[in-house]
C-alpha positions in Angstrom: 20.0 10.8 -11.6 17.0 8.8 -12.6 13.7 9.2 -11.0 11.5 6.2 -10.1 8.9 7.2 -12.7 9.8 5.9 -16.1 8.6 9.1 -17.7 10.3 11.7 -15.4 14.0 12.1 -15.4 16.2 15.1 -15.0 17.1 15.0 -18.7 13.3 15.3 -19.4 13.0 18.5 -17.5 11.6 21.3 -19.7 14.0 23.8 -18.2 17.6 22.5 -18.5 19.1 25.1 -16.2 16.7 24.1 -13.4 17.5 20.4 -14.0 21.2 21.1 -13.7 20.7 23.0 -10.4 18.5 20.1 -9.1 21.2 17.6 -10.0 23.9 19.7 -8.3 21.8 20.0 -5.1 21.0 16.3 -5.1 24.7 15.2 -5.6 25.9 17.5 -2.8 23.5 15.7 -0.4 24.4 12.2 -1.6 25.1 9.6 1.0 24.3 5.9 1.7 20.7 5.3 2.4 18.4 2.3 2.8 16.1 1.1 0.0 13.1 2.7 1.8 14.9 6.0 2.0 15.9 5.8 -1.7 12.2 5.3 -2.6 11.2 8.3 -0.5 14.0 10.4 -2.1 13.0 9.2 -5.6 9.4 10.3 -4.9 10.6 13.7 -3.5 12.8 14.2 -6.6 9.9 13.5 -8.9 7.7 16.0 -7.1 10.5 18.6 -7.3 11.1 18.1 -11.0 7.4 18.4 -11.7 7.3 21.8 -9.9 10.5 23.4 -11.3 8.6 25.5 -13.9 6.5 26.9 -11.1 9.7 27.9 -9.1 11.1 29.6 -12.2 7.8 31.5 -12.9 7.6 32.8 -9.3 11.3 33.7 -9.3 10.9 35.7 -12.5 7.9 37.5 -11.1 9.7 38.4 -7.9 12.9 39.4 -9.7 11.0 42.1 -11.6 10.3 43.9 -8.3 13.8 43.6 -6.8 16.9 45.8 -7.3 19.1 45.1 -10.3 21.9 43.5 -8.3 19.8 40.6 -7.2 20.5 37.7 -9.6 17.7 35.6 -11.0 19.7 32.5 -10.7 20.1 33.1 -6.9 16.3 33.4 -6.6 15.8 30.2 -8.6 18.3 28.4 -6.4 16.6 29.6 -3.2 13.3 28.5 -4.7 14.6 25.0 -5.5 16.1 24.6 -2.0 12.7 25.6 -0.6 11.0 23.2 -2.9 13.2 20.3 -1.6 12.4 21.3 2.0 8.6 21.5 1.2 8.7 18.1 -0.6 10.4 16.6 2.4 7.9 18.0 4.9 4.8 17.6 2.9 2.0 15.4 4.3 -0.6 14.4 1.7 -3.0 13.3 4.5 -3.6 17.0 5.3 -5.7 17.2 2.1 -3.8 20.2 0.7 -2.3 20.2 -2.8 1.5 20.3 -2.9 1.7 23.4 -5.1 -0.4 25.3 -2.5 1.7 23.9 0.3 5.1 24.7 -1.3 
């Protein structure tokens, strides 16, 4: 999966495990879309890829306070799903940074 920006691709993600999860989530939601929708999804994917390290950091911090049976990968996956949702709903005209919104 390539992202519209020439510098950001899934393969460039600093955390390979998160990139693999992002690819899996994106491929499960694949369907035919118009060029405008593809542009919107490409922008959303770029924003998600840029914030994956933040998701991992928050998941690690939360994981330290949870019982042992809660898997870190499950927390990261939930965070990525929330990030996709936030990236879809985010409105930059509200003058709030995305990292604060997400």
